[in-house]
C-alpha positions in Angstrom: -11.8 35.8 -27.7 -9.6 39.6 -28.5 -6.2 39.0 -30.5 -4.6 40.3 -27.1 -6.0 37.3 -25.9 -5.6 34.9 -28.2 -1.7 35.8 -29.0 -1.3 34.8 -24.6 -2.5 31.6 -25.5 -0.4 30.8 -28.4 2.6 31.6 -26.7 1.5 30.1 -23.5 0.8 26.7 -25.4 4.2 27.8 -27.6 6.2 28.3 -24.4 5.2 25.1 -22.6 6.0 23.3 -25.9 9.2 24.4 -25.8 10.4 23.5 -22.2 8.8 20.3 -22.9 5.6 20.5 -20.7 3.5 19.5 -23.2 4.1 15.3 -24.0 3.4 12.8 -26.3 0.6 10.2 -26.3 2.5 8.1 -24.3 3.3 10.3 -21.4 1.7 8.4 -18.1 1.7 7.5 -14.4 1.8 4.7 -12.3 1.3 3.7 -8.9 2.5 0.4 -7.2 2.2 -0.7 -3.7 3.1 -4.5 -2.6 2.7 -5.6 0.9 4.0 -9.4 1.4 3.9 -11.1 4.8 4.8 -14.6 5.0 5.2 -17.5 8.3 3.4 -15.0 10.2 3.6 -17.0 14.0 2.6 -15.6 17.9 4.4 -17.7 20.3 5.7 -17.2 23.6 9.2 -18.2 25.8 8.9 -21.4 25.3 7.3 -22.2 21.4 4.7 -21.3 18.6 1.3 -21.1 20.9 -1.5 -23.7 20.3 -5.3 -23.2 20.8 -5.3 -24.8 23.6 -3.3 -22.1 25.6 -6.3 -20.5 25.8 -9.6 -20.7 27.4 -11.8 -19.1 25.1 -10.2 -18.2 21.4 -13.0 -16.8 18.2 -12.5 -14.1 15.4 -12.8 -13.7 11.8 -11.1 -12.5 9.2 -11.9 -10.0 6.5 -10.7 -8.8 3.1 -11.5 -6.4 0.3 -10.3 -5.7 -3.5 -11.3 -2.5 -5.5 -10.3 -1.4 -8.8 -11.6 1.5 -11.2 -11.0 3.6 -14.0 -12.9 6.8 -14.6 -13.4 5.8 -18.3 -14.8 2.3 -17.1 -17.9 2.2 -16.2 -18.4 1.2 -12.2 -15.5 -0.6 -10.3 -14.4 -3.9 -9.8 -13.8 -5.4 -6.8 -15.2 -8.1 -4.2 -15.2 -8.2 0.1 -15.5 -11.5 2.0 -15.5 -11.7 5.9 -14.9 -15.5 7.2 -16.4 -16.2 10.8 -14.6 -17.8 13.5 -11.2 -19.0 13.6 -10.8 -20.1 10.0 -8.8 -23.2 8.8 -9.1 -22.0 5.6 -8.0 -18.3 4.4 -9.4 -15.8 1.5 -7.9 -15.7 -1.7 -10.1 -13.2 -3.4 -10.1 -13.1 -7.4 -8.3 -9.9 -9.2 -10.2 -7.0 -8.9 -9.5 -5.4 -12.5 -10.2 -2.5 -15.1 -8.6 -1.8 -18.4 -5.8 -4.1 -20.3 -4.4 -6.2 -17.2 -1.5 -8.1 -18.2 -0.6 -11.3 -17.4 3.0 -10.4 -16.4 1.2 -8.6 -13.4 -1.6 -10.6 -12.3 -0.8 -14.5 -13.5 -3.3 -16.6 -12.5 -3.1 -19.9 -9.8 -1.0 -17.7 -7.0 -0.6 -14.6 -5.5 -0.6 -12.1 -8.6 1.8 -9.8 -7.2 5.6 -10.8 -7.4 7.0 -8.3 -4.7 10.4 -10.0 -4.9 10.7 -9.6 -8.8 10.9 -6.3 -11.0 7.8 -4.4 -11.2 7.7 -2.6 -14.5 9.5 1.0 -14.0 6.9 2.7 -15.8 3.3 2.9 -17.6 3.1 0.0 -20.0 -0.4 -0.7 -20.3 -3.9 1.0 -19.4 -5.9 -0.8 -16.2 -6.1 0.1 -12.2 -5.7 -3.9 -10.6 -5.9 -5.0 -6.8 -5.6 -8.4 -5.1 -5.0 -10.1 -2.0 -4.4 -13.7 0.2 -4.8 -14.9 3.3 -3.6 -18.8 4.2 -2.2 -20.4 7.0 -2.7 -19.6 10.7 -0.2 -17.9 13.4 -1.1 -20.2 15.7 -1.7 -23.9 16.0 -4.9 -25.9 16.5 -6.7 -24.2 14.1 -5.7 -24.9 10.9 -2.4 -26.3 9.1 -0.7 -28.4 11.3 2.6 -26.1 10.9 2.1 -22.9 12.1 2.6 -20.0 9.6 0.0 -17.3 8.0 0.6 -15.3 5.1 -0.9 -11.8 4.5 -0.4 -10.3 1.2 -2.3 -7.8 -1.4 -0.7 -5.5 -3.9 -2.3 -2.5 -6.2 -1.2 -1.1 -9.2 -2.6 1.9 -11.4 -0.6 2.5 -14.6 -1.9 4.8 -17.0 -0.6 5.7 -20.9 -3.7 7.9 -21.5 -5.8 11.0 -20.3 -7.8 8.7 -17.6 -7.9 8.2 -13.8 -7.5 5.0 -11.7 -7.2 3.4 -8.5 -7.0 0.5 -6.8 -6.6 -1.2 -3.1 -6.6 -4.3 -1.2 -7.3 -4.8 2.4 -6.3 -7.9 5.1 -7.9 -8.1 8.4 -7.7 -10.3 11.4 -9.5 -9.8 14.5 -9.4 -12.2 17.5 -10.4 -12.3 20.6 -9.1 -14.4 23.5 -8.5 -15.6 27.2 -5.3 -16.8 28.2 -6.2 -20.4 29.9 -5.9 -19.9 33.6 -1.6 -19.5 34.8 -0.8 -18.7 31.3 -0.5 -15.5 30.8 2.7 -13.7 29.4 4.1 -11.9 26.6 3.4 -12.6 23.0 6.0 -12.6 20.1 4.8 -11.7 17.1 7.5 -12.9 14.2 7.2 -13.0 10.3 9.1 -11.8 7.0 7.6 -9.3 5.2 8.2 -7.8 1.4 7.7 -4.3 0.4 7.7 -2.3 -2.4 6.5 1.5 -3.3 6.4 3.2 -6.4 5.1 6.3 -7.6 5.8 7.3 -11.1 5.0 9.9 -13.9 6.9 9.9 -17.4 9.6 12.8 -18.0 7.0 14.2 -20.4 3.8 14.1 -18.3 2.5 17.6 -17.8 0.6 19.2 -14.4 -1.6 18.1 -13.2 -0.8 14.5 -14.2 0.4 12.9 -10.5 0.9 9.1 -8.9 1.2 7.9 -5.3 1.1 4.7 -3.5 0.9 3.7 -0.2 0.2 0.7 2.6 -0.2 0.1 5.9 0.0 -2.9 8.5 -0.6 -2.3 12.7 -1.1 -4.4 15.1 -3.0 -3.7 18.2 -4.2 -5.8 21.1 -6.7 -4.4 23.7 -7.4 -5.5 27.1 -11.5 -5.7 26.8 -12.4 -6.0 30.3 -10.8 -2.0 31.0 -11.5 -0.9 27.6 -8.2 0.1 27.3 -5.3 -0.5 24.4 -2.4 -2.0 25.7 -0.3 -2.9 22.5 0.3 -0.7 19.5 2.4 -1.8 16.1 3.5 0.0 13.4 6.4 -1.2 12.2 8.4 1.8 10.8 12.1 0.7 10.6 13.2 0.9 14.2 12.7 -0.2 17.6 10.8 3.2 19.1 9.4 1.8 22.2 7.2 4.3 23.7 6.6 6.3 20.8 2.9 6.5 18.7 4.2 3.5 16.4 5.0 1.2 18.9 4.1 1.1 22.4 3.4 -1.7 24.7 6.1 -4.2 23.0 9.4 -4.2 22.0 10.9 -4.3 18.3 13.7 -6.9 18.1 13.7 -6.3 14.7 11.9 -4.0 12.4 14.6 -3.5 9.0 12.4 -1.0 7.1 8.6 1.0 7.6 5.8 -1.1 6.5 3.5 1.9 7.3 4.9 4.4 4.2 4.1 6.5 1.2 5.3 8.3 -1.6 3.8 10.4 -4.6 4.8 12.0 -7.7 3.7 15.2 -9.3 4.3 16.4 -12.7 6.6 18.4 -14.1 8.2 17.1 -10.9 8.6 14.0 -13.1 10.6 10.6 -12.3 10.0 7.6 -10.0 9.8 7.9 -5.9 10.2 4.3 -4.5 10.8 2.0 -1.6 12.4 -0.8 -1.8 16.1 -2.0 -2.3 16.3 -0.7 -5.6 14.0 0.9 -8.4 11.6 -2.1 -9.3 13.0 -4.3 -6.6 11.3 -4.7 -2.9 12.9 -4.5 0.6 12.7 -7.6 2.3 13.6 -8.7 5.7 12.7 -10.3 9.0 10.6 -8.6 11.7 9.8 -9.9 15.6 8.4 -7.9 18.5 7.9 -8.9 22.3 4.6 -7.5 24.0 4.2 -6.5 27.4 3.0 -8.9 29.8 -0.6 -10.0 29.3 -2.3 -11.3 32.4 -4.5 -14.9 32.7 -7.6 -14.6 33.3 -8.1 -11.4 31.4 -10.2 -10.9 27.6 -8.5 -9.4 25.1 -8.8 -9.1 21.5 -6.1 -8.9 18.9 -6.2 -6.9 15.4 -4.0 -7.2 12.7 -5.3 -4.9 9.7 -3.0 -4.6 6.4 -3.4 -2.3 3.4 -2.2 -1.4 0.0 -3.3 2.1 -2.0 -2.4 3.4 -5.7 -4.0 6.2 -7.1 -3.0 7.8 -10.3 -4.3 10.3 -13.2 -3.5 11.5 -16.5 -5.1 14.4 -16.9 -5.1 17.3 -19.8 -5.1 21.2 -18.2 -7.8 23.4 -18.9 -6.8 26.3 -21.5 -6.7 28.9 -19.2 -4.3 27.1 -17.4 -1.8 26.4 -20.0 -2.1 30.1 -20.4 -1.2 31.2 -16.7 1.6 28.5 -17.2 2.9 29.7 -20.1 2.5 33.8 -18.8 4.6 32.6 -15.7 7.2 31.1 -18.0 6.9 34.5 -20.6 7.6 36.3 -17.6 10.3 34.6 -16.3 12.2 35.3 -19.8 11.1 39.2 -19.9 12.6 39.5 -16.6 15.8 37.9 -17.6 15.8 39.9 -20.4 15.7 42.8 -17.9 18.2 42.1 -16.1 20.6 41.2 -19.5 19.4 45.0 -20.5 
């Protein structure tokens, strides 16, 4: 490297340091995604449906979790597929890579406490995910009282150079046929807690980044005609007839459950979806479908997911040089204008 190149690189690094692009060893990134549904029921105009309301009823539940760090070989995670209509839900073990902390993943219950404050910035180095399915949305196939829970969360917290990702998914696929003469509209109702955050420390440097997202979608397909008759991806509005709400009226849809946030250094700080930074949104959701016909075969699918990603990377010297040259160029322009 000649003296000119050496001087440019040195000036670039020095310029980056002067403006705060070069951060401390603690600079990091965090991605958090939590979605929790509780008291999920399916009813008609009379009350919560029972298994006896269908001439045929079958289906399966699925779930999976993954967590990975580039610095750790392999990945953690597991999956499950429960056939028929299960009376017992799915609760996979926590998938974790790195130094997971008890405050985020306590044992013995669904570990992601979406209604409580979550770490507002990277406090440990790990990737983790978890999920829970419990109960049943109708009676006659499990608990005496209807009400299902479908919850999952994904965290990535980086305090040193690394790349991490985490994801958790829940799925329910049910095929059914209404008892003859008892067709009609279905009413979905549930409570939801949801939180998203993407955070990069104030001294994080390019290309450090973080992102988080979650999704929830209900669909009903007419298996006889091979057509979709209902799609609901709650997005915070009763937008009947749009891509997010087709074939039903959303009576209460207070905030989006299909969303994402991101942060990319040097534009550092927190982007979030919640009642406040570190606090989940919470509310009740309900929607009524178009009338479904007796004697027709339908399939109901409910799918939800949480995902989080973060990366803390040391830039190549050439990138530092280019950024530094840009900074020096800005300084040169200012000096020219001032002269």
